[in-house]
N, CA, C and O of each residue as an XYZ file, in Angstrom:
448
protein
N       0.840     -1.172      0.000
C       0.000      0.000      0.000
C       0.888      1.239      0.000
O       1.786      1.353      0.834
N       0.653      2.154     -0.912
C       1.447      3.377     -1.003
C       0.707      4.511     -0.313
O      -0.523      4.552     -0.300
N       1.468      5.423      0.257
C       0.874      6.586      0.900
C       0.768      7.720     -0.100
O       1.354      7.658     -1.180
N       0.025      8.755      0.254
C      -0.100      9.907     -0.631
C       1.248     10.582     -0.889
O       1.513     10.979     -2.024
N       2.122     10.727      0.140
C       3.419     11.328     -0.169
C       4.213     10.519     -1.182
O       4.886     11.088     -2.041
N       4.138      9.185     -1.089
C       4.846      8.344     -2.055
C       4.278      8.545     -3.448
O       5.027      8.609     -4.423
N       2.951      8.646     -3.549
C       2.321      8.855     -4.849
C       2.722     10.214     -5.420
O       2.989     10.335     -6.615
N       2.763     11.233     -4.566
C       3.162     12.566     -5.026
C       4.611     12.547     -5.501
O       4.933     13.115     -6.545
N       5.475     11.902     -4.745
C       6.890     11.823     -5.116
C       7.054     11.074     -6.433
O       7.820     11.504     -7.296
N       6.345      9.959     -6.599
C       6.417      9.187     -7.839
C       5.929     10.028     -9.024
O       6.498      9.957    -10.113
N       4.887     10.815     -8.813
C       4.367     11.664     -9.894
C       5.410     12.690    -10.312
O       5.631     12.899    -11.505
N       6.051     13.330     -9.345
C       7.083     14.322     -9.664
C       8.236     13.657    -10.402
O       8.738     14.206    -11.383
N       8.664     12.478     -9.945
C       9.743     11.756    -10.628
C       9.345     11.425    -12.069
O      10.169     11.541    -12.977
N       8.118     11.023    -12.285
C       7.632     10.683    -13.628
C       7.689     11.911    -14.531
O       8.165     11.831    -15.664
N       7.197     13.059    -14.025
C       7.211     14.276    -14.814
C       8.639     14.665    -15.184
O       8.908     15.052    -16.321
N       9.558     14.562    -14.215
C      10.964     14.899    -14.478
C      11.581     13.963    -15.506
O      12.240     14.410    -16.445
N      11.366     12.666    -15.327
C      11.979     11.665    -16.209
C      11.493     11.803    -17.642
O      12.235     11.501    -18.577
N      10.264     12.251    -17.826
C       9.695     12.362    -19.161
C       9.666     13.790    -19.682
O       8.974     14.096    -20.654
N      10.424     14.661    -19.026
C      10.510     16.069    -19.428
C       9.139     16.712    -19.633
O       8.936     17.477    -20.577
N       8.215     16.397    -18.751
C       6.882     16.984    -18.821
C       6.872     18.208    -17.917
O       7.198     18.122    -16.733
N       6.500     19.334    -18.479
C       6.442     20.573    -17.717
C       5.110     20.621    -16.969
O       4.041     20.573    -17.577
N       5.192     20.716    -15.648
C       3.954     20.861    -14.886
C       3.870     22.296    -14.401
O       4.884     22.923    -14.096
N       2.650     22.807    -14.333
C       2.504     24.188    -13.899
C       2.725     24.313    -12.391
O       2.721     23.323    -11.660
N       2.911     25.520    -11.960
C       3.219     25.785    -10.545
C       2.074     25.326     -9.640
O       2.306     24.832     -8.537
N       0.843     25.493    -10.113
C      -0.305     25.084     -9.304
C      -0.265     23.584     -9.032
O      -0.456     23.153     -7.895
N      -0.021     22.797    -10.061
C       0.030     21.334     -9.911
C       1.205     20.925     -9.011
O       1.061     20.037     -8.170
N       2.346     21.560     -9.186
C       3.515     21.242     -8.366
C       3.236     21.552     -6.901
O       3.580     20.762     -6.021
N       2.609     22.709     -6.633
C       2.289     23.078     -5.253
C       1.287     22.096     -4.658
O       1.406     21.712     -3.495
N       0.318     21.695     -5.439
C      -0.696     20.751     -4.955
C      -0.035     19.424     -4.559
O      -0.367     18.857     -3.518
N       0.889     18.931     -5.374
C       1.591     17.689     -5.063
C       2.417     17.826     -3.783
O       2.424     16.931     -2.939
N       3.106     18.949     -3.652
C       3.924     19.168     -2.453
C       3.055     19.299     -1.213
O       3.380     18.733     -0.169
N       1.957     20.036     -1.310
C       1.050     20.175     -0.162
C       0.477     18.832      0.253
O       0.381     18.530      1.443
N       0.096     18.028     -0.731
C      -0.460     16.715     -0.444
C       0.553     15.873      0.331
O       0.196     15.220      1.311
N       1.792     15.888     -0.099
C       2.832     15.123      0.582
C       3.074     15.668      1.984
O       3.221     14.897      2.932
N       3.117     16.986      2.122
C       3.387     17.602      3.418
C       2.282     17.293      4.424
O       2.560     16.844      5.536
N       1.029     17.531      4.034
C      -0.068     17.337      4.985
C      -0.268     15.877      5.339
O      -0.612     15.564      6.479
N      -0.064     14.990      4.406
C      -0.164     13.554      4.720
C       0.950     13.166      5.686
O       0.723     12.390      6.614
N       2.132     13.691      5.479
C       3.235     13.403      6.396
C       2.970     13.941      7.784
O       3.366     13.323      8.772
N       2.304     15.088      7.878
C       1.987     15.669      9.176
C       0.961     14.820      9.914
O       1.069     14.648     11.128
N      -0.033     14.283      9.206
C      -1.094     13.524      9.867
C      -0.707     12.067     10.083
O      -1.383     11.355     10.825
N       0.341     11.625      9.466
C       0.765     10.237      9.599
C       2.281     10.174      9.724
O       2.963      9.725      8.802
N       2.813     10.622     10.862
C       4.272     10.650     10.994
C       4.872      9.257     11.016
O       4.229      8.295     11.436
N       6.096      9.165     10.565
C       6.797      7.890     10.570
C       7.475      7.730     11.927
O       8.441      8.431     12.227
N       6.976      6.821     12.737
C       7.517      6.597     14.078
C       8.478      5.427     14.005
O       8.120      4.335     13.563
N       9.707      5.670     14.446
C      10.721      4.621     14.320
C      10.444      3.469     15.284
O       9.773      3.630     16.304
N      10.978      2.317     14.931
C      10.852      1.118     15.754
C      11.723      1.234     16.996
O      12.726      1.948     16.994
N      11.340      0.538     18.047
C      12.157      0.502     19.250
C      13.476     -0.204     18.955
O      13.524     -1.155     18.174
N      14.540      0.273     19.588
C      15.851     -0.355     19.442
C      16.134     -1.144     20.716
O      16.222     -0.579     21.806
N      16.273     -2.453     20.563
C      16.403     -3.353     21.710
C      17.856     -3.645     22.046
O      18.685     -3.856     21.161
N      18.149     -3.653     23.338
C      19.459     -4.047     23.863
C      19.246     -5.305     24.693
O      18.336     -5.370     25.520
N      20.094     -6.300     24.463
C      19.986     -7.526     25.258
C      20.760     -7.335     26.550
O      21.933     -6.960     26.533
N      20.100     -7.593     27.666
C      20.739     -7.481     28.971
C      21.283     -8.831     29.416
O      21.452     -9.742     28.606
N      21.548     -8.946     30.679
C      22.022    -10.208     31.252
C      20.922    -11.264     31.201
O      19.757    -10.980     31.478
N      21.302    -12.461     30.849
C      20.333    -13.565     30.847
C      19.255    -13.391     29.802
O      19.537    -13.107     28.637
N      18.040    -13.560     30.223
C      16.889    -13.505     29.319
C      16.131    -12.203     29.525
O      14.972    -12.207     29.941
N      16.794    -11.089     29.230
C      16.229     -9.765     29.452
C      16.590     -8.849     28.290
O      17.738     -8.833     27.847
N      15.615     -8.084     27.790
C      15.825     -7.120     26.713
C      15.182     -5.807     27.144
O      14.179     -5.809     27.858
N      15.761     -4.681     26.711
C      15.135     -3.402     27.012
C      15.311     -2.431     25.854
O      16.268     -2.503     25.083
N      14.345     -1.517     25.764
C      14.385     -0.449     24.768
C      14.103      0.849     25.514
O      13.019      1.039     26.066
N      15.092      1.741     25.524
C      14.959      3.014     26.233
C      14.471      4.068     25.242
O      15.052      4.239     24.170
N      13.401      4.771     25.607
C      12.825      5.814     24.762
C      12.736      7.112     25.555
O      12.904      7.097     26.775
N      12.476      8.227     24.892
C      12.304      9.490     25.619
C      11.087      9.482     26.547
O      11.006     10.306     27.458
N      10.149      8.571     26.330
C       8.936      8.541     27.160
C       8.905      7.340     28.101
O       7.849      7.027     28.651
N      10.007      6.677     28.294
C      10.056      5.542     29.213
C      10.797      4.359     28.619
O      11.219      4.379     27.463
N      10.945      3.333     29.434
C      11.678      2.141     29.017
C      10.738      0.947     28.918
O       9.908      0.705     29.795
N      10.892      0.213     27.827
C      10.169     -1.044     27.651
C      11.129     -2.176     27.984
O      12.313     -2.114     27.655
N      10.616     -3.203     28.633
C      11.469     -4.350     28.927
C      10.711     -5.643     28.653
O       9.485     -5.713     28.746
N      11.491     -6.657     28.312
C      10.949     -7.995     28.075
C      11.806     -8.960     28.880
O      13.034     -8.927     28.807
N      11.147     -9.817     29.646
C      11.865    -10.844     30.416
C      11.290    -12.199     30.057
O      10.077    -12.358     29.913
N      12.171    -13.171     29.914
C      11.724    -14.544     29.668
C      11.581    -15.218     31.031
O      12.564    -15.391     31.752
N      10.355    -15.597     31.377
C      10.081    -16.121     32.702
C       9.019    -17.216     32.624
O       7.928    -16.997     32.098
N       9.345    -18.385     33.146
C       8.416    -19.526     33.171
C       7.838    -19.846     31.795
O       6.652    -20.152     31.671
N       8.677    -19.776     30.764
C       8.278    -20.194     29.420
C       7.547    -19.151     28.598
O       7.109    -19.445     27.486
N       7.403    -17.929     29.120
C       6.749    -16.861     28.352
C       7.589    -15.589     28.423
O       8.387    -15.402     29.341
N       7.394    -14.731     27.444
C       8.061    -13.436     27.407
C       7.097    -12.410     28.002
O       6.002    -12.201     27.479
N       7.507    -11.780     29.087
C       6.669    -10.823     29.805
C       7.121     -9.413     29.442
O       8.304     -9.090     29.549
N       6.170     -8.567     29.007
C       6.503     -7.194     28.623
C       6.073     -6.227     29.720
O       5.050     -6.421     30.377
N       6.875     -5.183     29.900
C       6.614     -4.187     30.934
C       6.999     -2.812     30.418
O       8.047     -2.647     29.793
N       6.154     -1.828     30.680
C       6.459     -0.430     30.384
C       6.707      0.237     31.716
O       5.808      0.258     32.556
N       7.887      0.783     31.948
C       8.299      1.218     33.284
C       7.545      2.413     33.847
O       7.588      2.646     35.055
N       6.862      3.171     33.012
C       6.164      4.345     33.535
C       4.925      3.976     34.346
O       4.493      4.753     35.198
N       4.352      2.807     34.094
C       3.187      2.404     34.891
C       3.449      1.123     35.695
O       2.615      0.719     36.506
N       4.601      0.488     35.472
C       5.005     -0.724     36.200
C       3.921     -1.796     36.261
O       3.781     -2.497     37.263
N       3.176     -1.911     35.202
C       2.153     -2.941     35.104
C       2.586     -3.914     34.006
O       3.044     -3.498     32.943
N       2.437     -5.206     34.272
C       2.751     -6.194     33.235
C       1.762     -5.992     32.103
O       0.550     -6.109     32.288
N       2.295     -5.684     30.927
C       1.459     -5.357     29.779
C       1.052     -6.575     28.966
O       0.128     -6.490     28.157
N       1.718     -7.703     29.160
C       1.339     -8.890     28.413
C       2.339    -10.011     28.567
O       3.474     -9.813     29.001
N       1.885    -11.186     28.202
C       2.735    -12.376     28.187
C       2.618    -12.986     26.798
O       1.519    -13.167     26.274
N       3.770    -13.301     26.211
C       3.820    -13.738     24.820
C       4.635    -15.013     24.710
O       5.556    -15.232     25.496
N       4.305    -15.850     23.747
C       5.005    -17.113     23.553
C       6.281    -16.977     22.734
O       7.093    -17.901     22.688
N       6.462    -15.815     22.081
C       7.695    -15.611     21.308
C       8.242    -14.209     21.556
O       7.496    -13.278     21.858
N       9.543    -14.082     21.425
C      10.203    -12.792     21.607
C       9.731    -11.805     20.530
O       9.525    -10.625     20.814
N       9.564    -12.286     19.313
C       9.125    -11.418     18.214
C       7.762    -10.810     18.507
O       7.559     -9.620     18.270
N       6.822    -11.602     19.019
C       5.487    -11.087     19.329
C       5.543    -10.095     20.482
O       4.807     -9.108     20.486
N       6.406    -10.346     21.457
C       6.557     -9.424     22.580
C       7.096     -8.081     22.086
O       6.626     -7.029     22.519
N       8.077     -8.110     21.183
C       8.639     -6.872     20.640
C       7.595     -6.114     19.817
O       7.521     -4.888     19.891
N       6.801     -6.827     19.044
C       5.744     -6.187     18.248
C       4.738     -5.507     19.167
O       4.305     -4.388     18.893
N       4.364     -6.175     20.256
C       3.408     -5.595     21.209
C       3.973     -4.308     21.814
O       3.249     -3.323     21.955
N       5.250     -4.308     22.170
C       5.887     -3.110     22.731
C       5.946     -1.992     21.697
O       5.677     -0.836     22.024
N       6.295     -2.322     20.448
C       6.331     -1.314     19.389
C       4.960     -0.694     19.175
O       4.845      0.522     19.024
N       3.919     -1.521     19.161
C       2.558     -1.013     18.975
C       2.157     -0.092     20.120
O       1.528      0.942     19.896
N       2.519     -0.463     21.345
C       2.208      0.374     22.495
C       2.950      1.707     22.393
O       2.373      2.762     22.656
N       4.214      1.659     22.015
C       5.019      2.864     21.863
C       4.400      3.791     20.818
O       4.265      4.990     21.059
N       4.023      3.245     19.657
C       3.405      4.051     18.600
C       2.109      4.685     19.097
O       1.841      5.854     18.820
N       1.310      3.920     19.824
C       0.037      4.433     20.347
C       0.285      5.620     21.279
O      -0.392      6.644     21.182
N       1.254      5.480     22.178
C       1.552      6.563     23.130
C       2.071      7.806     22.418
O       1.691      8.921     22.777
N       2.927      7.640     21.420
C       3.445      8.787     20.676
C       2.314      9.484     19.924
O       2.232     10.713     19.934
N       1.448      8.719     19.277
C       0.337      9.298     18.526
C      -0.604     10.059     19.453
O      -1.125     11.106     19.068
N      -0.832      9.562     20.660
C      -1.666     10.276     21.623
C      -1.074     11.644     21.953
O      -1.809     12.613     22.141
N       0.250     11.722     22.022
C       0.917     12.994     22.300
C       0.755     13.981     21.140
O       0.763     15.192     21.358
N       0.611     13.483     19.929
C       0.521     14.351     18.751
C      -0.888     14.851     18.475
O      -1.075     15.812     17.728
N      -1.861     14.212     19.066
C      -3.254     14.613     18.778
C      -3.655     15.879     19.489
O      -4.789     16.335     19.345
């Protein structure tokens, strides 16, 4: 699935590659479309995980630290700002995805 900024960028590249002259109005419209879509849908980077001692991983962010511990056969996720166990997962990959989704949700709440 392509976003509007990608479509706008592809259109500009097409016009350039084929030496098609576009008027200023059309160029501004394409740029505005890309800008406003980028503003309403920011690209939030993925958490960067550090492996700690034993079966422990953490990702430090400006809004708190996420941690994953392997305990009794499951991966337990925790967000340190509320110190509540946020979930138990059967795989490390699923635990990391859950933390990333939570992080994105919290960042988006700050932007609204």
